[in-house]
C-alpha positions as CSV (number, residue, x, y, z in Angstrom):
1,M,0.0,0.0,0.1
2,S,1.2,3.4,-0.8
3,K,1.5,6.0,1.6
4,I,0.6,9.6,1.8
5,Y,2.3,12.1,4.2
6,F,0.6,15.7,5.0
7,Q,1.2,18.0,7.6
8,G,-1.1,18.8,10.7
9,T,-3.6,16.5,12.1
10,Y,-6.6,14.2,10.9
11,G,-9.4,16.2,9.9
12,A,-7.2,19.0,8.2
13,Y,-7.9,20.0,4.6
14,S,-4.7,18.7,3.4
15,H,-6.3,15.2,5.0
16,L,-9.3,16.1,2.7
17,A,-7.3,16.5,0.3
18,S,-5.1,13.5,0.5
19,L,-8.4,11.4,0.8
20,A,-9.6,13.1,-2.9
21,I,-6.3,12.1,-4.2
22,D,-6.0,8.6,-3.2
23,S,-8.3,7.2,-0.5
24,N,-6.8,3.7,-0.7
25,A,-3.3,5.1,0.6
26,E,-2.4,4.8,4.0
27,I,-2.5,8.4,5.2
28,I,-0.1,9.5,7.6
29,P,-0.1,13.0,9.7
30,C,3.2,14.6,10.4
31,K,4.0,17.6,12.8
32,T,6.1,19.8,10.4
33,F,5.9,20.3,6.6
34,D,10.1,19.5,7.0
35,E,9.2,16.2,8.4
36,C,6.9,15.5,5.2
37,F,9.5,16.4,2.8
38,L,12.1,14.2,4.7
39,N,9.9,11.1,4.7
40,A,9.4,11.3,1.2
41,S,13.0,11.9,0.7
42,S,13.9,8.8,2.3
43,E,11.0,6.0,1.3
44,R,10.3,5.7,-2.6
45,N,6.9,4.5,-2.3
46,S,5.4,7.3,-0.9
47,K,4.1,11.2,-1.9
48,I,3.2,14.3,0.2
49,V,0.5,16.5,-0.3
50,I,1.5,19.8,0.4
51,P,-0.6,23.4,0.4
52,E,1.2,25.2,-2.0
53,S,-0.9,28.6,-2.2
54,N,-4.2,30.2,-1.1
55,R,-6.8,32.2,-3.5
56,I,-7.3,34.7,-1.2
57,T,-4.3,34.6,1.3
58,G,-1.6,33.5,-1.2
59,N,1.6,31.8,-0.6
60,I,1.7,28.9,2.4
61,G,5.6,29.1,2.5
62,I,6.7,26.0,1.7
63,E,9.1,27.3,-1.4
64,Y,12.6,26.6,0.6
65,L,11.5,23.3,1.4
66,I,10.8,22.5,-2.5
67,F,14.4,24.3,-3.4
68,K,15.9,22.1,-0.7
69,Y,14.5,18.7,-1.1
70,R,13.7,19.0,-5.0
71,L,11.0,16.3,-4.8
72,N,9.2,15.9,-8.2
73,I,5.8,17.0,-8.6
74,Y,3.3,14.5,-10.0
75,A,0.0,16.6,-9.8
76,E,-1.9,19.4,-8.4
77,Y,-5.3,19.6,-6.9
78,F,-7.1,22.5,-6.1
79,Q,-9.2,21.7,-2.7
80,K,-12.2,24.0,-1.8
81,I,-12.0,25.5,1.6
82,E,-15.1,25.6,3.5
83,H,-14.7,27.0,7.3
84,N,-17.0,25.8,9.8
85,L,-17.4,27.0,13.2
86,L,-17.2,24.1,15.6
87,G,-18.1,23.8,19.2
88,Q,-19.2,21.6,22.1
89,P,-22.7,19.8,21.3
90,G,-26.0,22.0,22.3
91,V,-23.7,25.1,22.1
92,K,-24.9,28.5,20.4
93,I,-22.7,30.9,18.8
94,K,-23.9,33.8,21.3
95,D,-21.5,31.5,23.9
96,I,-18.4,31.4,22.1
97,K,-15.8,33.7,23.2
98,N,-12.8,32.1,22.1
99,V,-12.0,30.9,18.9
100,F,-8.9,28.9,17.6
101,S,-7.3,28.0,14.6
102,H,-4.5,28.4,12.1
103,A,-3.8,32.0,11.2
104,Q,-4.9,31.9,7.6
105,A,-8.3,30.5,8.5
106,L,-8.9,33.1,11.4
107,S,-7.9,35.9,8.6
108,Q,-10.4,33.9,5.9
109,C,-13.1,34.3,8.5
110,S,-12.5,37.7,10.1
111,K,-15.8,39.4,9.1
112,F,-17.7,36.6,11.0
113,I,-15.1,36.6,13.9
114,K,-15.4,40.7,14.5
115,K,-19.2,40.3,14.0
116,N,-19.6,37.8,16.6
117,Q,-17.2,39.7,19.0
118,M,-14.9,36.5,19.6
119,N,-11.3,36.8,20.4
120,E,-8.8,35.1,18.2
121,H,-6.4,32.3,19.6
122,V,-4.0,31.7,16.6
123,R,-2.7,27.8,16.9
124,A,-0.3,25.6,14.5
125,D,-3.3,24.1,12.7
126,T,-7.1,24.2,11.8
127,A,-7.6,20.5,13.1
128,G,-5.1,20.8,15.9
129,S,-7.6,23.3,17.2
130,A,-10.7,21.3,16.8
131,K,-9.1,18.5,18.7
132,M,-7.9,21.2,21.7
133,I,-11.2,22.3,22.1
134,S,-12.6,18.6,21.7
135,K,-10.6,18.0,24.9
136,N,-11.0,21.2,26.9
137,K,-14.8,20.8,27.0
138,K,-15.3,24.5,27.1
139,K,-18.9,25.7,25.9
140,N,-17.2,29.4,25.1
141,E,-14.3,27.8,23.2
142,G,-15.0,27.2,19.3
143,A,-12.4,26.2,16.5
144,I,-12.9,27.0,12.9
145,A,-12.1,23.8,11.0
146,S,-13.4,21.3,8.4
147,T,-16.6,19.0,8.7
148,L,-14.2,16.6,8.5
149,S,-12.7,17.6,11.7
150,A,-16.1,17.9,13.6
151,E,-17.0,14.1,12.5
152,T,-13.4,13.0,13.8
153,Y,-13.6,15.0,17.1
154,G,-17.2,14.7,18.1
155,L,-17.9,18.2,17.8
156,E,-21.0,20.0,16.5
157,I,-21.0,22.5,13.3
158,I,-22.6,25.6,15.0
159,Q,-22.3,27.8,11.7
160,K,-21.1,26.0,8.4
161,N,-19.2,28.5,5.7
162,I,-18.1,31.2,7.8
163,E,-15.3,32.1,5.0
164,N,-15.2,35.8,4.2
165,E,-15.2,35.2,0.5
166,P,-17.2,32.0,-0.8
167,G,-15.4,29.7,-3.9
168,N,-11.9,29.7,-1.8
169,L,-9.3,27.4,-3.1
170,T,-6.2,25.9,-2.0
171,R,-3.5,24.6,-4.4
172,F,-2.0,21.2,-3.1
173,L,1.0,19.7,-5.1
174,V,1.4,16.0,-4.9
175,M,5.3,15.2,-4.6
176,G,7.7,12.2,-4.5
177,K,11.2,10.9,-4.8
178,D,10.7,9.0,-7.9
179,L,10.7,10.8,-11.3
180,K,7.4,10.5,-13.4
181,Q,5.9,12.4,-15.7
182,P,3.1,11.9,-18.5
183,E,3.3,11.5,-22.0
184,F,3.1,14.2,-24.3
185,N,-0.5,14.3,-26.0
186,N,-3.5,16.4,-26.5
187,K,-4.0,17.7,-23.0
188,K,-3.1,20.6,-20.8
189,Y,0.0,20.5,-18.7
190,I,2.4,22.7,-16.3
191,T,6.1,22.0,-16.3
192,S,7.6,23.2,-12.7
193,F,11.1,24.4,-12.4
194,L,13.3,26.2,-10.2
195,F,16.4,28.1,-11.1
196,K,19.0,30.6,-10.0
197,L,20.8,33.2,-12.3
198,K,24.2,34.0,-12.8
199,S,24.6,37.4,-11.1
200,K,25.1,40.1,-13.5
201,P,23.1,43.4,-14.4
202,A,19.7,42.7,-16.3
203,A,19.6,38.8,-16.0
204,L,16.0,38.2,-15.1
205,Y,15.0,40.5,-18.1
206,Q,17.5,38.6,-20.6
207,S,16.4,35.1,-19.3
208,L,12.8,35.4,-20.1
209,G,13.0,36.6,-23.5
210,G,12.9,32.9,-24.9
211,F,9.3,32.6,-23.2
212,A,8.1,35.8,-24.9
213,I,9.8,34.6,-28.4
214,N,8.5,31.2,-28.4
215,G,4.9,32.3,-27.1
216,V,5.0,30.2,-24.1
217,N,2.9,31.5,-21.1
218,L,4.2,31.7,-17.5
219,T,1.8,31.1,-15.0
220,K,4.1,31.5,-12.0
221,L,7.2,33.3,-11.2
222,Q,8.1,34.2,-7.9
223,S,11.7,34.7,-6.1
224,Y,12.9,33.7,-3.1
225,P,16.2,34.3,-0.8
226,E,18.5,31.7,-0.3
227,K,18.7,30.5,3.2
228,N,20.9,33.3,5.3
229,S,21.3,35.5,2.1
230,F,19.8,38.5,1.1
231,D,21.6,39.2,-2.1
232,S,21.2,35.4,-3.5
233,F,17.7,34.6,-5.1
234,F,16.2,31.5,-6.7
235,F,13.1,31.6,-8.5
236,L,10.1,29.2,-8.7
237,C,8.5,29.2,-12.3
238,D,5.1,27.5,-13.7
239,L,4.4,27.4,-17.6
240,D,1.8,26.3,-19.6
241,G,2.9,23.2,-21.8
242,H,4.7,20.1,-21.5
243,I,8.6,19.9,-21.4
244,E,8.7,17.6,-24.8
245,D,6.8,20.3,-26.5
246,K,9.4,22.1,-29.0
247,K,8.3,25.6,-28.3
248,V,8.7,24.8,-24.3
249,Q,12.0,23.1,-24.9
250,K,13.4,26.2,-26.9
251,S,12.7,28.4,-24.4
252,L,14.0,26.5,-21.5
253,E,17.1,26.3,-23.4
254,E,17.5,30.2,-23.6
255,L,16.8,30.4,-20.1
256,G,19.5,27.7,-19.0
257,L,22.1,30.1,-21.0
258,H,21.7,32.6,-18.0
259,C,21.5,30.2,-15.2
260,Q,23.7,29.0,-12.1
261,D,21.7,26.3,-11.2
262,F,18.2,24.7,-13.3
263,H,16.1,22.0,-12.3
264,V,12.8,20.7,-13.5
265,L,10.6,19.9,-10.6
266,G,7.8,18.3,-12.6
267,V,5.5,17.8,-15.7
268,F,1.9,17.2,-14.9
269,E,-1.6,17.6,-16.1
270,A,-3.2,20.8,-15.2
271,D,-6.2,20.7,-12.8
272,P,-9.4,21.3,-14.6
273,V,-10.6,23.4,-12.2
274,R,-7.9,26.1,-13.9
275,E,-10.3,26.1,-16.8
276,K,-13.2,26.8,-14.4
277,K,-11.3,29.5,-12.8
278,A,-10.7,31.2,-16.0
């Protein structure tokens, strides 16, 4: 049986995403993202399901681990995020004075929290908050988490879908040690890679010229400082297309001329949700 590692506690959105990706896998929680990457880099028949960015609050902050471990990306998966206020059975909204959750979840539900005059308490993850208030059994404590968390920890859903904006999505990456990529045919693909430029003036401007000339669309380009450095940066990039497409190959060859470090992270089918978002 294959393994999937995720960061957090059972009932987390990463757990939900893992079940949607492969419900037959052995799904194992890890305390930290680093632990997830470490496990997958040492075990061949295992994967990790990691949140990469959120539609509303932006990057999750795992880029340095992508750069460090360089695991292969097999797929992307967009998970709909529906936040719920959870509490002890029989408790009403007016009873809850203290609400616990991950910082991003609190931020994404700020209007509801303010309207109901609740005190925010930041915790490491959403499901962990649900687990904690389940143990505490205090009527004035609530958690913002998934419906799966309510089922897992015997809590009641006091109010469903309390997020500021409906249609919130988190993009997850499915990653692992083995190299795998789909055959090039008539489907929509994403090629993901990282690079570090040679130190010279206008390096980034020059390096991106090949994409424009060959008509290749970049869907993501983000810079991150290398560890313990403020003058050395690496870039994470996604483009529309398969690496075996001639246009993509020419673009990447042009980019390579300007790079000190270049690494393909993965080629995978674009999630159909991208079409709906467009």
